[in-house]
C-alpha positions as a printed Julia matrix, in Angstrom:
298×3 Matrix{Float64}:
   0.0     0.0     0.0
   1.26    3.47   -0.9
   1.88    6.21    1.62
  -0.68    8.87    2.46
  -0.55   11.87    0.11
  -2.32   15.22    0.01
  -4.73   15.3    -2.94
  -6.08   18.79   -2.17
  -4.42   21.1     0.32
  -7.3    22.79    2.13
  -8.36   24.13    5.49
 -11.88   22.72    5.65
 -13.45   23.11    9.07
 -15.3    19.81    8.7
 -14.43   17.99    5.49
 -16.81   15.09    4.86
 -18.57   12.8     2.41
 -16.06   11.89   -0.33
 -17.86   10.41   -3.34
 -16.45    9.34   -6.7
 -18.48   10.77   -9.59
 -17.66    8.24  -12.33
 -19.57   10.11  -15.04
 -17.48   13.26  -14.54
 -14.27   11.55  -13.43
 -14.03   13.6   -10.26
 -14.27   13.35   -6.5
 -17.0    15.3    -4.7
 -16.61   16.22   -1.04
 -18.02   18.84    1.31
 -17.0    21.15    4.11
 -20.08   20.95    6.31
 -19.45   23.97    8.53
 -17.85   25.95    5.7
 -21.0    25.48    3.55
 -18.92   24.39    0.57
 -19.13   21.6    -2.0
 -15.73   20.77   -3.5
 -14.86   18.76   -6.6
 -11.45   17.47   -7.66
 -10.35   15.88  -10.95
  -7.2    13.85  -10.18
  -6.19   13.66  -13.86
  -6.28   17.37  -14.72
  -5.99   18.71  -11.18
  -9.04   20.91  -11.81
 -11.01   21.88   -8.74
 -14.32   23.67   -8.26
 -15.99   25.07   -5.18
 -19.71   25.67   -4.77
 -20.9    27.82   -1.86
 -24.22   26.76   -0.35
 -26.53   28.97    1.65
 -26.76   26.43    4.47
 -24.49   23.92    6.15
 -24.22   20.95    3.79
 -23.86   17.4     5.12
 -23.39   15.59    1.81
 -23.53   16.02   -1.97
 -24.06   13.11   -4.38
 -24.32   12.87   -8.19
 -27.75   12.67   -9.84
 -28.51   10.33  -12.73
 -29.77   13.24  -14.83
 -26.84   15.5   -14.0
 -26.29   17.85  -11.08
 -26.27   17.04   -7.39
 -28.57   15.99   -4.59
 -27.56   17.72   -1.36
 -28.31   17.1     2.3
 -28.71   20.61    3.7
 -29.51   21.98    7.14
 -33.23   22.32    6.37
 -33.72   19.29    4.13
 -32.74   17.68    0.84
 -32.37   19.76   -2.32
 -31.42   19.35   -5.96
 -28.9    21.32   -8.0
 -29.17   21.3   -11.77
 -26.53   20.0   -14.19
 -22.85   20.76  -13.71
 -21.91   24.39  -14.0
 -24.6    26.1   -11.94
 -22.85   28.4    -9.5
 -19.45   26.65   -9.62
 -16.14   28.47   -9.84
 -12.74   27.03  -10.72
 -10.3    26.8    -7.83
  -6.65   26.27   -8.64
  -4.45   24.43   -6.17
  -4.34   26.45   -2.97
  -7.12   28.78   -4.1
  -9.87   29.8    -1.72
 -12.09   31.34   -4.39
 -15.78   30.4    -4.24
 -19.02   31.25   -5.97
 -22.52   31.64   -4.55
 -24.82   28.7    -5.07
 -26.81   30.28   -7.89
 -28.33   28.56  -10.88
 -30.89   25.79  -10.77
 -31.91   24.69   -7.28
 -35.1    23.35   -5.76
 -36.07   21.66   -2.55
 -36.98   17.99   -2.84
 -37.93   17.71    0.82
 -37.8    20.62    3.24
 -38.15   20.01    6.99
 -36.38   22.66    9.08
 -35.97   21.84   12.77
 -34.37   24.48   15.04
 -31.0    23.35   16.37
 -30.7    20.45   13.9
 -28.57   20.06   10.78
 -27.83   17.55    8.06
 -24.95   15.13    8.3
 -23.78   12.2     6.18
 -25.87   10.68    3.38
 -25.53    7.84    0.87
 -27.27    6.65   -2.29
 -28.74    3.15   -2.04
 -28.56    0.58   -4.85
 -32.19    1.42   -5.77
 -31.29    5.1    -6.38
 -32.88    6.49   -3.2
 -31.02    8.78   -0.79
 -30.5     7.75    2.81
 -29.84   10.95    4.74
 -28.94   11.57    8.35
 -29.38   14.5    10.71
 -28.04   15.49   14.13
 -28.4    18.32   16.59
 -25.69   20.97   16.69
 -25.22   20.24   20.39
 -25.08   16.47   19.61
 -27.88   15.81   22.09
 -28.57   12.07   22.39
 -31.49   10.95   20.24
 -31.85   14.33   18.56
 -31.13   13.12   15.03
 -32.78   10.94   12.41
 -32.11    8.66    9.47
 -34.54    8.77    6.54
 -34.94    7.35    3.04
 -35.81    9.89    0.33
 -37.26    8.45   -2.88
 -36.54   10.15   -6.22
 -40.03   11.71   -6.14
 -39.4    13.21   -2.7
 -41.39   10.64   -0.7
 -39.88   10.26    2.78
 -39.75    7.03    4.76
 -38.38    7.34    8.33
 -35.8     4.68    9.24
 -34.52    5.77   12.66
 -35.81    8.61   14.84
 -33.5     8.4    17.86
 -30.03    8.92   16.39
 -27.37   11.07   18.07
 -24.78   11.63   15.3
 -25.9     9.93   12.1
 -22.84    9.01   10.06
 -21.44    6.39    7.67
 -23.54    4.12    5.46
 -22.53    1.5     2.91
 -24.12   -1.49    1.2
 -22.61   -4.94    0.71
 -21.65   -5.85   -2.88
 -24.86   -7.87   -3.29
 -27.0    -5.04   -1.87
 -28.62   -7.32    0.7
 -27.17   -5.66    3.8
 -26.28   -2.11    4.82
 -23.76   -0.91    7.4
 -24.58    2.13    9.52
 -22.87    4.28   12.16
 -24.31    6.38   14.98
 -20.92    7.66   16.14
 -21.4     7.98   19.93
 -22.28    4.27   20.14
 -18.72    3.5    18.92
 -20.26    0.75   16.77
 -20.7    -0.11   13.15
 -24.1    -1.79   12.94
 -25.48   -3.9    10.11
 -29.04   -4.31    8.84
 -30.63   -6.7     6.39
 -32.53   -5.09    3.53
 -36.18   -6.12    3.31
 -38.34   -6.52    0.22
 -39.5    -2.9     0.63
 -35.84   -1.76    0.5
 -35.97   -0.69    4.15
 -33.6    -2.07    6.8
 -34.55   -4.77    9.31
 -32.81   -6.74   12.07
 -30.24   -4.18   13.27
 -27.26   -5.77   15.04
 -23.67   -4.84   15.95
 -20.99   -5.56   13.36
 -17.91   -4.25   15.2
 -17.19   -2.01   18.19
 -14.42    0.59   18.03
 -12.57    1.71   21.17
  -9.82    3.95   19.74
 -11.73    6.98   18.53
 -15.25    7.23   17.13
 -16.34    5.57   13.88
 -17.38    8.22   11.38
 -17.74    7.74    7.6
 -17.33    4.38    5.91
 -17.09    2.7     2.53
 -17.42   -0.92    1.38
 -14.92   -2.37   -1.1
 -15.4    -4.9    -3.89
 -14.53   -7.8    -1.57
 -17.1    -6.69    1.0
 -14.49   -5.21    3.34
 -15.59   -2.24    5.45
 -13.26    0.77    5.65
 -14.03    3.27    8.41
 -12.49    6.62    9.36
 -11.91    7.1    13.08
 -12.66   10.58   14.45
 -10.15   11.32   17.2
  -8.52    8.0    16.31
  -6.14    9.25   13.61
  -6.65    6.21   11.39
  -8.72    4.36    8.82
  -9.43    0.7     9.52
 -10.55   -2.12    7.25
 -12.7    -4.94    8.6
 -13.4    -8.18    6.75
 -17.04   -9.16    6.04
 -16.77  -11.35    9.16
 -15.9    -8.34   11.33
 -12.21   -9.13   11.76
  -9.75   -6.23   11.81
  -7.72   -6.64    8.63
  -5.76   -3.43    8.12
  -4.96   -0.19    9.93
  -3.92    2.89    8.01
  -2.33    5.35   10.44
  -2.78    9.01    9.49
  -0.95   12.18   10.5
  -4.26   13.92   11.3
  -6.31   13.36   14.42
  -9.74   13.75   12.85
 -10.28   11.85    9.61
 -13.98   11.9     8.87
 -14.8     9.62    5.92
 -13.27    7.61    3.09
 -14.18    6.49   -0.43
 -12.51    4.79   -3.36
 -11.98    6.8    -6.52
 -10.0     7.1    -9.7
 -10.65    5.42  -13.04
 -10.08    1.94  -11.57
 -11.52    2.74   -8.09
  -8.2     1.78   -6.5
  -7.3     5.02   -4.68
  -8.69    5.66   -1.19
  -9.66    9.3    -0.61
  -9.99   10.52    2.98
 -11.63   13.74    4.19
 -10.41   15.41    7.37
 -11.44   18.11    9.87
  -9.84   20.99   11.76
 -12.81   21.95   13.92
 -12.29   21.7    17.67
  -8.52   21.28   17.45
  -6.35   23.77   19.32
  -3.29   22.94   17.21
  -4.38   21.12   14.05
  -1.84   19.26   11.92
  -0.98   21.1     8.65
  -2.9    18.39    6.74
  -6.02   18.74    8.88
  -8.88   19.94    6.69
  -7.25   18.62    3.5
  -8.37   15.86    1.18
  -5.92   12.96    1.5
  -5.38    9.99   -0.8
  -3.73    6.58   -0.54
  -3.02    5.4    -4.1
  -3.59    1.72   -4.77
  -5.18    1.03   -1.38
  -7.7    -1.51   -2.65
 -10.63   -1.89   -5.05
 -13.85    0.0    -4.52
 -17.41   -0.54   -5.7
 -19.09    1.69   -8.3
 -21.46    4.01   -6.46
 -25.04    4.51   -7.69
 -26.35    7.93   -8.64
 -29.46    9.44   -7.11
 -32.33    8.63   -9.43
 -34.15   11.93   -8.92
């Protein structure tokens, strides 16, 4: 495995949600507290930054072009690429307002609550999480948003809703509520909703945050305050530990043309003396083999 490299030098307060956009050949990631959606093309080095009007927990590609976004007050849709984006050369902090085509798909503002991580399911729906700003226990939710905007509640007593990822056959989904220090696993029922929640692994060194599932069914998880990414086998055995120079990695995803490079988002928030790489997008070339990620069908 290659050493950790800096893909994008940045100072994101709370980098999160890396997602490989295969259609555009780019990585999408967000700075939640900075209200920014970033993109990065590893071939050309081109970057763009989109400023949102609210804190943004996640941004995922849409099948028809554009992005679905998990915002503070709900889930919205941006139109095809180009609306409100500005180029950002390496080291640039230039941004553009989130103009252009936008509409709410589902709007549900709750005072003191914001969006957090989200993921697109194999059926093209969006599973989106929320949490309270004060991280009050049970103050968050996990919901399934259909392409037509129909909402199906999944969990209504979440503290910090975080990583999600489906097994290669789509029959199970992994899920993290970070303060539990667990990765849980559900079976997927005939209605595409989860059933039979049970612990998969418990983490003691740091808090599990974002996760991704590789082509072999291995589960990679970023450890907030644990300074590492770990890989667990489908049986829950610890298989690999990738030590990082930053204290607060937040999420990971495979990207690149062959889905072999592991991208890792990081955070600076809450650190008195953050490492120079904190807030940057990191990459480990040739770390493994990822799964193609579905696009939101709406």
